[in-house]
Biopython code that builds the backbone (N, CA, C, O; Angstrom):
import numpy as np
from Bio.PDB.StructureBuilder import StructureBuilder

atoms = [
    (1, "UNK", "N", (30.218, -3.155, 18.987)),
    (1, "UNK", "CA", (31.021, -2.054, 19.418)),
    (1, "UNK", "C", (32.478, -2.333, 19.062)),
    (1, "UNK", "O", (32.912, -3.482, 18.987)),
    (2, "UNK", "N", (33.195, -1.279, 18.854)),
    (2, "UNK", "CA", (34.590, -1.386, 18.481)),
    (2, "UNK", "C", (35.468, -0.792, 19.571)),
    (2, "UNK", "O", (34.987, -0.096, 20.464)),
    (3, "UNK", "N", (36.764, -1.077, 19.485)),
    (3, "UNK", "CA", (37.725, -0.496, 20.413)),
    (3, "UNK", "C", (38.677, 0.399, 19.645)),
    (3, "UNK", "O", (39.023, 0.107, 18.501)),
    (4, "UNK", "N", (39.109, 1.505, 20.279)),
    (4, "UNK", "CA", (40.108, 2.363, 19.653)),
    (4, "UNK", "C", (41.496, 1.810, 19.961)),
    (4, "UNK", "O", (41.615, 0.767, 20.604)),
    (5, "UNK", "N", (42.536, 2.489, 19.516)),
    (5, "UNK", "CA", (43.896, 1.967, 19.647)),
    (5, "UNK", "C", (44.312, 1.633, 21.078)),
    (5, "UNK", "O", (44.910, 0.577, 21.285)),
    (6, "UNK", "N", (44.028, 2.484, 22.092)),
    (6, "UNK", "CA", (44.416, 2.107, 23.459)),
    (6, "UNK", "C", (43.515, 1.028, 24.062)),
    (6, "UNK", "O", (43.765, 0.589, 25.184)),
    (7, "UNK", "N", (42.469, 0.589, 23.344)),
    (7, "UNK", "CA", (41.607, -0.479, 23.843)),
    (7, "UNK", "C", (40.324, -0.009, 24.492)),
    (7, "UNK", "O", (39.613, -0.812, 25.095)),
    (8, "UNK", "N", (40.005, 1.289, 24.383)),
    (8, "UNK", "CA", (38.749, 1.800, 24.928)),
    (8, "UNK", "C", (37.602, 1.506, 23.970)),
    (8, "UNK", "O", (37.790, 1.479, 22.754)),
    (9, "UNK", "N", (36.425, 1.289, 24.522)),
    (9, "UNK", "CA", (35.235, 1.050, 23.729)),
    (9, "UNK", "C", (34.872, 2.301, 22.944)),
    (9, "UNK", "O", (34.912, 3.407, 23.482)),
    (10, "UNK", "N", (34.518, 2.131, 21.678)),
    (10, "UNK", "CA", (34.076, 3.233, 20.829)),
    (10, "UNK", "C", (32.576, 3.070, 20.625)),
    (10, "UNK", "O", (32.121, 2.028, 20.154)),
    (11, "UNK", "N", (31.806, 4.096, 20.977)),
    (11, "UNK", "CA", (30.354, 4.022, 20.844)),
    (11, "UNK", "C", (29.845, 5.167, 19.975)),
    (11, "UNK", "O", (30.442, 6.243, 19.961)),
    (12, "UNK", "N", (28.748, 4.947, 19.249)),
    (12, "UNK", "CA", (28.191, 6.010, 18.410)),
    (12, "UNK", "C", (27.703, 7.199, 19.245)),
    (12, "UNK", "O", (27.050, 7.019, 20.273)),
    (13, "UNK", "N", (28.021, 8.389, 18.801)),
    (13, "UNK", "CA", (27.604, 9.616, 19.468)),
    (13, "UNK", "C", (26.076, 9.689, 19.538)),
    (13, "UNK", "O", (25.519, 10.078, 20.564)),
    (14, "UNK", "N", (25.414, 9.320, 18.466)),
    (14, "UNK", "CA", (23.957, 9.388, 18.388)),
    (14, "UNK", "C", (23.281, 8.535, 19.465)),
    (14, "UNK", "O", (22.281, 8.952, 20.049)),
    (15, "UNK", "N", (23.821, 7.346, 19.729)),
    (15, "UNK", "CA", (23.223, 6.460, 20.729)),
    (15, "UNK", "C", (23.427, 6.992, 22.138)),
    (15, "UNK", "O", (22.526, 6.887, 22.971)),
    (16, "UNK", "N", (24.571, 7.549, 22.415)),
    (16, "UNK", "CA", (24.868, 7.964, 23.781)),
    (16, "UNK", "C", (24.169, 9.249, 24.205)),
    (16, "UNK", "O", (23.843, 9.410, 25.381)),
    (17, "UNK", "N", (23.933, 10.169, 23.266)),
    (17, "UNK", "CA", (23.356, 11.461, 23.644)),
    (17, "UNK", "C", (22.086, 11.808, 22.881)),
    (17, "UNK", "O", (21.437, 12.803, 23.204)),
    (18, "UNK", "N", (21.713, 11.020, 21.880)),
    (18, "UNK", "CA", (20.537, 11.330, 21.077)),
    (18, "UNK", "C", (20.792, 12.404, 20.031)),
    (18, "UNK", "O", (19.859, 12.858, 19.369)),
    (19, "UNK", "N", (22.036, 12.811, 19.876)),
    (19, "UNK", "CA", (22.420, 13.841, 18.915)),
    (19, "UNK", "C", (22.366, 13.295, 17.498)),
    (19, "UNK", "O", (22.679, 12.128, 17.266)),
    (20, "UNK", "N", (21.973, 14.133, 16.556)),
    (20, "UNK", "CA", (21.962, 13.735, 15.151)),
    (20, "UNK", "C", (23.375, 13.908, 14.591)),
    (20, "UNK", "O", (23.669, 14.882, 13.898)),
    (21, "UNK", "N", (24.242, 12.940, 14.905)),
    (21, "UNK", "CA", (25.653, 13.006, 14.510)),
    (21, "UNK", "C", (26.093, 11.605, 14.096)),
    (21, "UNK", "O", (25.719, 10.619, 14.731)),
    (22, "UNK", "N", (26.875, 11.522, 13.045)),
    (22, "UNK", "CA", (27.330, 10.215, 12.567)),
    (22, "UNK", "C", (28.679, 9.795, 13.152)),
    (22, "UNK", "O", (29.248, 8.786, 12.733)),
    (23, "UNK", "N", (29.187, 10.553, 14.106)),
    (23, "UNK", "CA", (30.487, 10.258, 14.694)),
    (23, "UNK", "C", (30.421, 9.246, 15.824)),
    (23, "UNK", "O", (29.355, 8.754, 16.193)),
    (24, "UNK", "N", (31.595, 8.954, 16.360)),
    (24, "UNK", "CA", (31.724, 8.035, 17.490)),
    (24, "UNK", "C", (32.517, 8.714, 18.594)),
    (24, "UNK", "O", (33.372, 9.560, 18.332)),
    (25, "UNK", "N", (32.223, 8.332, 19.832)),
    (25, "UNK", "CA", (32.955, 8.883, 20.961)),
    (25, "UNK", "C", (34.250, 8.123, 21.157)),
    (25, "UNK", "O", (34.264, 6.894, 21.224)),
    (26, "UNK", "N", (35.324, 8.861, 21.247)),
    (26, "UNK", "CA", (36.645, 8.304, 21.454)),
    (26, "UNK", "C", (37.173, 8.824, 22.786)),
    (26, "UNK", "O", (36.890, 9.961, 23.161)),
    (27, "UNK", "N", (37.933, 8.009, 23.498)),
    (27, "UNK", "CA", (38.533, 8.420, 24.761)),
    (27, "UNK", "C", (39.882, 9.060, 24.471)),
    (27, "UNK", "O", (40.751, 8.454, 23.845)),
    (28, "UNK", "N", (40.042, 10.288, 24.932)),
    (28, "UNK", "CA", (41.304, 11.016, 24.783)),
    (28, "UNK", "C", (41.867, 11.262, 26.175)),
    (28, "UNK", "O", (41.335, 12.068, 26.938)),
    (29, "UNK", "N", (42.946, 10.562, 26.497)),
    (29, "UNK", "CA", (43.561, 10.712, 27.817)),
    (29, "UNK", "C", (44.263, 12.058, 27.916)),
    (29, "UNK", "O", (44.908, 12.518, 26.973)),
    (30, "UNK", "N", (44.116, 12.686, 29.104)),
    (30, "UNK", "CA", (44.697, 13.998, 29.342)),
    (30, "UNK", "C", (45.156, 14.058, 30.795)),
    (30, "UNK", "O", (44.468, 14.606, 31.656)),
    (31, "UNK", "N", (46.330, 13.485, 31.050)),
    (31, "UNK", "CA", (46.863, 13.452, 32.414)),
    (31, "UNK", "C", (46.051, 12.547, 33.322)),
    (31, "UNK", "O", (45.949, 11.344, 33.081)),
    (32, "UNK", "N", (45.470, 13.131, 34.375)),
    (32, "UNK", "CA", (44.695, 12.370, 35.366)),
    (32, "UNK", "C", (43.248, 12.142, 34.935)),
    (32, "UNK", "O", (42.521, 11.399, 35.594)),
    (33, "UNK", "N", (42.814, 12.778, 33.823)),
    (33, "UNK", "CA", (41.434, 12.662, 33.360)),
    (33, "UNK", "C", (41.405, 12.190, 31.910)),
    (33, "UNK", "O", (42.430, 12.145, 31.229)),
    (34, "UNK", "N", (40.203, 11.841, 31.459)),
    (34, "UNK", "CA", (40.005, 11.450, 30.069)),
    (34, "UNK", "C", (38.744, 12.133, 29.551)),
    (34, "UNK", "O", (37.728, 12.189, 30.245)),
    (35, "UNK", "N", (38.818, 12.649, 28.330)),
    (35, "UNK", "CA", (37.667, 13.264, 27.677)),
    (35, "UNK", "C", (37.045, 12.274, 26.714)),
    (35, "UNK", "O", (37.758, 11.545, 26.024)),
    (36, "UNK", "N", (35.723, 12.241, 26.661)),
    (36, "UNK", "CA", (35.010, 11.475, 25.649)),
    (36, "UNK", "C", (34.643, 12.460, 24.553)),
    (36, "UNK", "O", (33.765, 13.304, 24.735)),
    (37, "UNK", "N", (35.321, 12.351, 23.409)),
    (37, "UNK", "CA", (35.233, 13.329, 22.336)),
    (37, "UNK", "C", (34.678, 12.671, 21.081)),
    (37, "UNK", "O", (35.082, 11.565, 20.723)),
    (38, "UNK", "N", (33.745, 13.356, 20.408)),
    (38, "UNK", "CA", (33.203, 12.855, 19.147)),
    (38, "UNK", "C", (34.235, 13.063, 18.041)),
    (38, "UNK", "O", (34.793, 14.151, 17.896)),
    (39, "UNK", "N", (34.480, 12.019, 17.269)),
    (39, "UNK", "CA", (35.477, 12.115, 16.198)),
    (39, "UNK", "C", (34.947, 12.816, 14.951)),
    (39, "UNK", "O", (35.703, 13.052, 14.008)),
    (40, "UNK", "N", (33.651, 13.152, 14.936)),
    (40, "UNK", "CA", (33.079, 13.835, 13.788)),
    (40, "UNK", "C", (32.834, 15.319, 14.068)),
    (40, "UNK", "O", (33.333, 16.178, 13.342)),
    (41, "UNK", "N", (32.065, 15.622, 15.122)),
    (41, "UNK", "CA", (31.715, 17.018, 15.403)),
    (41, "UNK", "C", (32.637, 17.670, 16.421)),
    (41, "UNK", "O", (32.613, 18.892, 16.568)),
    (42, "UNK", "N", (33.455, 16.885, 17.135)),
    (42, "UNK", "CA", (34.401, 17.430, 18.090)),
    (42, "UNK", "C", (33.846, 17.740, 19.465)),
    (42, "UNK", "O", (34.570, 18.259, 20.314)),
    (43, "UNK", "N", (32.571, 17.431, 19.708)),
    (43, "UNK", "CA", (31.965, 17.699, 21.017)),
    (43, "UNK", "C", (32.626, 16.871, 22.104)),
    (43, "UNK", "O", (32.931, 15.695, 21.903)),
    (44, "UNK", "N", (32.846, 17.492, 23.261)),
    (44, "UNK", "CA", (33.309, 16.767, 24.437)),
    (44, "UNK", "C", (32.058, 16.412, 25.225)),
    (44, "UNK", "O", (31.406, 17.294, 25.785)),
    (45, "UNK", "N", (31.718, 15.131, 25.272)),
    (45, "UNK", "CA", (30.494, 14.667, 25.906)),
    (45, "UNK", "C", (30.655, 14.527, 27.409)),
    (45, "UNK", "O", (29.711, 14.781, 28.157)),
    (46, "UNK", "N", (31.831, 14.130, 27.861)),
    (46, "UNK", "CA", (32.058, 13.937, 29.285)),
    (46, "UNK", "C", (33.553, 13.962, 29.560)),
    (46, "UNK", "O", (34.366, 13.682, 28.680)),
    (47, "UNK", "N", (33.898, 14.300, 30.788)),
    (47, "UNK", "CA", (35.278, 14.217, 31.274)),
    (47, "UNK", "C", (35.233, 13.430, 32.568)),
    (47, "UNK", "O", (34.484, 13.766, 33.485)),
    (48, "UNK", "N", (36.045, 12.375, 32.637)),
    (48, "UNK", "CA", (36.022, 11.472, 33.794)),
    (48, "UNK", "C", (37.442, 11.217, 34.289)),
    (48, "UNK", "O", (38.403, 11.424, 33.548)),
    (49, "UNK", "N", (37.581, 10.765, 35.546)),
    (49, "UNK", "CA", (38.906, 10.352, 36.017)),
    (49, "UNK", "C", (39.445, 9.236, 35.122)),
    (49, "UNK", "O", (38.673, 8.414, 34.626)),
    (50, "UNK", "N", (40.734, 9.202, 34.917)),
    (50, "UNK", "CA", (41.352, 8.247, 33.997)),
    (50, "UNK", "C", (41.012, 6.797, 34.335)),
    (50, "UNK", "O", (40.895, 5.970, 33.431)),
    (51, "UNK", "N", (40.853, 6.474, 35.613)),
    (51, "UNK", "CA", (40.536, 5.089, 35.980)),
    (51, "UNK", "C", (39.086, 4.714, 35.697)),
    (51, "UNK", "O", (38.723, 3.543, 35.812)),
    (52, "UNK", "N", (38.257, 5.678, 35.332)),
    (52, "UNK", "CA", (36.853, 5.416, 34.991)),
    (52, "UNK", "C", (36.621, 5.486, 33.476)),
    (52, "UNK", "O", (35.505, 5.259, 33.008)),
    (53, "UNK", "N", (37.668, 5.798, 32.713)),
    (53, "UNK", "CA", (37.546, 6.004, 31.275)),
    (53, "UNK", "C", (37.112, 4.749, 30.517)),
    (53, "UNK", "O", (36.449, 4.862, 29.486)),
    (54, "UNK", "N", (37.462, 3.581, 30.992)),
    (54, "UNK", "CA", (37.062, 2.353, 30.319)),
    (54, "UNK", "C", (35.604, 2.001, 30.517)),
    (54, "UNK", "O", (35.016, 1.323, 29.674)),
    (55, "UNK", "N", (35.003, 2.448, 31.618)),
    (55, "UNK", "CA", (33.618, 2.128, 31.925)),
    (55, "UNK", "C", (32.625, 3.141, 31.381)),
    (55, "UNK", "O", (31.512, 2.775, 31.003)),
    (56, "UNK", "N", (33.008, 4.396, 31.339)),
    (56, "UNK", "CA", (32.052, 5.454, 31.004)),
    (56, "UNK", "C", (31.415, 5.326, 29.624)),
    (56, "UNK", "O", (30.209, 5.549, 29.518)),
    (57, "UNK", "N", (32.143, 4.979, 28.557)),
    (57, "UNK", "CA", (31.469, 4.823, 27.262)),
    (57, "UNK", "C", (30.375, 3.756, 27.307)),
    (57, "UNK", "O", (29.317, 3.938, 26.704)),
    (58, "UNK", "N", (30.610, 2.658, 28.005)),
    (58, "UNK", "CA", (29.602, 1.616, 28.104)),
    (58, "UNK", "C", (28.397, 2.087, 28.911)),
    (58, "UNK", "O", (27.260, 1.755, 28.576)),
    (59, "UNK", "N", (28.635, 2.855, 29.965)),
    (59, "UNK", "CA", (27.525, 3.396, 30.751)),
    (59, "UNK", "C", (26.650, 4.302, 29.891)),
    (59, "UNK", "O", (25.424, 4.237, 29.981)),
    (60, "UNK", "N", (27.256, 5.137, 29.068)),
    (60, "UNK", "CA", (26.502, 6.037, 28.206)),
    (60, "UNK", "C", (25.702, 5.273, 27.156)),
    (60, "UNK", "O", (24.583, 5.665, 26.825)),
    (61, "UNK", "N", (26.257, 4.205, 26.639)),
    (61, "UNK", "CA", (25.598, 3.440, 25.586)),
    (61, "UNK", "C", (24.591, 2.438, 26.118)),
    (61, "UNK", "O", (23.702, 2.015, 25.379)),
    (62, "UNK", "N", (24.704, 2.051, 27.365)),
    (62, "UNK", "CA", (23.889, 0.942, 27.873)),
    (62, "UNK", "C", (22.413, 1.256, 27.990)),
    (62, "UNK", "O", (21.604, 0.332, 28.080)),
    (63, "UNK", "N", (22.032, 2.520, 27.992)),
    (63, "UNK", "CA", (20.615, 2.853, 28.110)),
    (63, "UNK", "C", (19.810, 2.335, 26.922)),
    (63, "UNK", "O", (18.628, 2.028, 27.075)),
    (64, "UNK", "N", (20.414, 2.232, 25.757)),
    (64, "UNK", "CA", (19.706, 1.767, 24.572)),
    (64, "UNK", "C", (20.470, 0.656, 23.883)),
    (64, "UNK", "O", (20.705, 0.708, 22.675)),
    (65, "UNK", "N", (20.856, -0.344, 24.648)),
    (65, "UNK", "CA", (21.598, -1.449, 24.071)),
    (65, "UNK", "C", (21.438, -2.673, 24.958)),
    (65, "UNK", "O", (21.392, -2.557, 26.183)),
    (66, "UNK", "N", (21.353, -3.826, 24.352)),
    (66, "UNK", "CA", (21.382, -5.059, 25.130)),
    (66, "UNK", "C", (22.204, -6.072, 24.343)),
    (66, "UNK", "O", (22.435, -5.907, 23.146)),
    (67, "UNK", "N", (22.634, -7.102, 25.019)),
    (67, "UNK", "CA", (23.429, -8.125, 24.359)),
    (67, "UNK", "C", (23.033, -9.484, 24.890)),
    (67, "UNK", "O", (22.478, -9.607, 25.982)),
    (68, "UNK", "N", (23.329, -10.510, 24.097)),
    (68, "UNK", "CA", (23.049, -11.886, 24.497)),
    (68, "UNK", "C", (24.033, -12.802, 23.794)),
    (68, "UNK", "O", (24.494, -12.511, 22.691)),
    (69, "UNK", "N", (24.345, -13.894, 24.435)),
    (69, "UNK", "CA", (25.249, -14.888, 23.872)),
    (69, "UNK", "C", (24.444, -15.847, 22.989)),
    (69, "UNK", "O", (23.391, -16.337, 23.396)),
    (70, "UNK", "N", (24.944, -16.109, 21.787)),
    (70, "UNK", "CA", (24.297, -17.025, 20.856)),
    (70, "UNK", "C", (24.289, -18.436, 21.448)),
    (70, "UNK", "O", (25.318, -18.938, 21.900)),
    (71, "UNK", "N", (23.139, -19.050, 21.439)),
    (71, "UNK", "CA", (23.007, -20.398, 21.982)),
    (71, "UNK", "C", (23.704, -21.440, 21.113)),
    (71, "UNK", "O", (24.040, -22.523, 21.592)),
    (72, "UNK", "N", (23.923, -21.122, 19.844)),
    (72, "UNK", "CA", (24.536, -22.078, 18.913)),
    (72, "UNK", "C", (26.067, -21.979, 18.913)),
    (72, "UNK", "O", (26.755, -22.981, 19.105)),
    (73, "UNK", "N", (26.598, -20.760, 18.695)),
    (73, "UNK", "CA", (28.052, -20.612, 18.532)),
    (73, "UNK", "C", (28.747, -19.962, 19.725)),
    (73, "UNK", "O", (29.973, -20.013, 19.821)),
    (74, "UNK", "N", (27.990, -19.355, 20.635)),
    (74, "UNK", "CA", (28.583, -18.733, 21.801)),
    (74, "UNK", "C", (29.047, -17.297, 21.601)),
    (74, "UNK", "O", (29.555, -16.683, 22.538)),
    (75, "UNK", "N", (28.882, -16.748, 20.395)),
    (75, "UNK", "CA", (29.296, -15.373, 20.126)),
    (75, "UNK", "C", (28.351, -14.397, 20.817)),
    (75, "UNK", "O", (27.165, -14.685, 20.984)),
    (76, "UNK", "N", (28.879, -13.242, 21.218)),
    (76, "UNK", "CA", (28.044, -12.219, 21.823)),
    (76, "UNK", "C", (27.432, -11.356, 20.735)),
    (76, "UNK", "O", (28.137, -10.856, 19.859)),
    (77, "UNK", "N", (26.123, -11.184, 20.791)),
    (77, "UNK", "CA", (25.391, -10.342, 19.850)),
    (77, "UNK", "C", (24.963, -9.080, 20.574)),
    (77, "UNK", "O", (24.386, -9.153, 21.659)),
    (78, "UNK", "N", (25.241, -7.917, 19.984)),
    (78, "UNK", "CA", (24.865, -6.635, 20.568)),
    (78, "UNK", "C", (23.747, -6.049, 19.726)),
    (78, "UNK", "O", (23.856, -5.966, 18.503)),
    (79, "UNK", "N", (22.665, -5.640, 20.391)),
    (79, "UNK", "CA", (21.503, -5.078, 19.719)),
    (79, "UNK", "C", (21.364, -3.618, 20.147)),
    (79, "UNK", "O", (20.874, -3.331, 21.239)),
    (80, "UNK", "N", (21.796, -2.700, 19.286)),
    (80, "UNK", "CA", (21.719, -1.271, 19.592)),
    (80, "UNK", "C", (20.284, -0.787, 19.405)),
    (80, "UNK", "O", (19.581, -1.225, 18.494)),
    (81, "UNK", "N", (19.870, 0.106, 20.265)),
    (81, "UNK", "CA", (18.534, 0.663, 20.165)),
    (81, "UNK", "C", (17.466, -0.199, 20.801)),
    (81, "UNK", "O", (16.291, 0.165, 20.774)),
    (82, "UNK", "N", (17.837, -1.323, 21.369)),
    (82, "UNK", "CA", (16.888, -2.218, 22.034)),
    (82, "UNK", "C", (17.304, -2.381, 23.489)),
    (82, "UNK", "O", (18.480, -2.251, 23.829)),
    (83, "UNK", "N", (16.334, -2.665, 24.336)),
    (83, "UNK", "CA", (16.645, -2.882, 25.741)),
    (83, "UNK", "C", (16.288, -4.283, 26.207)),
    (83, "UNK", "O", (16.651, -4.673, 27.317)),
    (84, "UNK", "N", (15.574, -5.060, 25.367)),
    (84, "UNK", "CA", (15.149, -6.402, 25.739)),
    (84, "UNK", "C", (15.244, -7.321, 24.533)),
    (84, "UNK", "O", (14.922, -6.926, 23.413)),
    (85, "UNK", "N", (15.692, -8.557, 24.770)),
    (85, "UNK", "CA", (15.655, -9.606, 23.752)),
    (85, "UNK", "C", (14.603, -10.585, 24.226)),
    (85, "UNK", "O", (14.771, -11.212, 25.272)),
    (86, "UNK", "N", (13.519, -10.728, 23.476)),
    (86, "UNK", "CA", (12.403, -11.553, 23.940)),
    (86, "UNK", "C", (12.476, -13.001, 23.517)),
    (86, "UNK", "O", (11.910, -13.858, 24.196)),
    (87, "UNK", "N", (13.159, -13.317, 22.407)),
    (87, "UNK", "CA", (13.141, -14.693, 21.937)),
    (87, "UNK", "C", (14.374, -14.985, 21.084)),
    (87, "UNK", "O", (14.944, -14.099, 20.447)),
    (88, "UNK", "N", (14.757, -16.236, 21.098)),
    (88, "UNK", "CA", (15.775, -16.753, 20.197)),
    (88, "UNK", "C", (15.074, -17.726, 19.253)),
    (88, "UNK", "O", (14.201, -18.485, 19.674)),
    (89, "UNK", "N", (15.453, -17.704, 17.993)),
    (89, "UNK", "CA", (14.849, -18.614, 17.051)),
    (89, "UNK", "C", (15.770, -19.815, 16.849)),
    (89, "UNK", "O", (16.978, -19.644, 16.687)),
    (90, "UNK", "N", (15.218, -21.023, 16.857)),
    (90, "UNK", "CA", (16.048, -22.208, 16.656)),
    (90, "UNK", "C", (16.552, -22.280, 15.216)),
    (90, "UNK", "O", (16.003, -21.649, 14.313)),
    (91, "UNK", "N", (17.610, -23.066, 15.029)),
    (91, "UNK", "CA", (18.119, -23.283, 13.675)),
    (91, "UNK", "C", (17.038, -23.902, 12.817)),
    (91, "UNK", "O", (16.273, -24.756, 13.267)),
    (92, "UNK", "N", (16.988, -23.456, 11.573)),
    (92, "UNK", "CA", (15.983, -24.002, 10.651)),
    (92, "UNK", "C", (16.642, -24.983, 9.734)),
    (92, "UNK", "O", (15.981, -25.565, 8.874)),
]
sb = StructureBuilder()
sb.init_structure("model")
sb.init_model(0)
sb.init_chain("A")
sb.init_seg("    ")
for serial, (resi, resn, name, xyz) in enumerate(atoms, 1):
    if name == "N":
        sb.init_residue(resn, " ", resi, " ")
    sb.init_atom(name, np.array(xyz, "f"), 0.0, 1.0, " ", f" {name:<3s}", serial, name[0])
structure = sb.get_structure()
């Protein structure tokens, strides 16, 4: 996952809503609220209080995503479209 300029998580529109769209949801602050807007089709997927804007993209994406820390290097690996990681393979 990537972050936009203000530091909000950017998630694919397709993963969050199942829409056939190649865009990503971006957080657009608007006073006391924030809109989650697709940068490709322009759809407003959700509007949330500004203090919840950092969490909402992750909540939308988490239904079809899991992550795990690499046992070798410690980096976080994100697996989109999966909900379970069943095994790690040792170094060969």
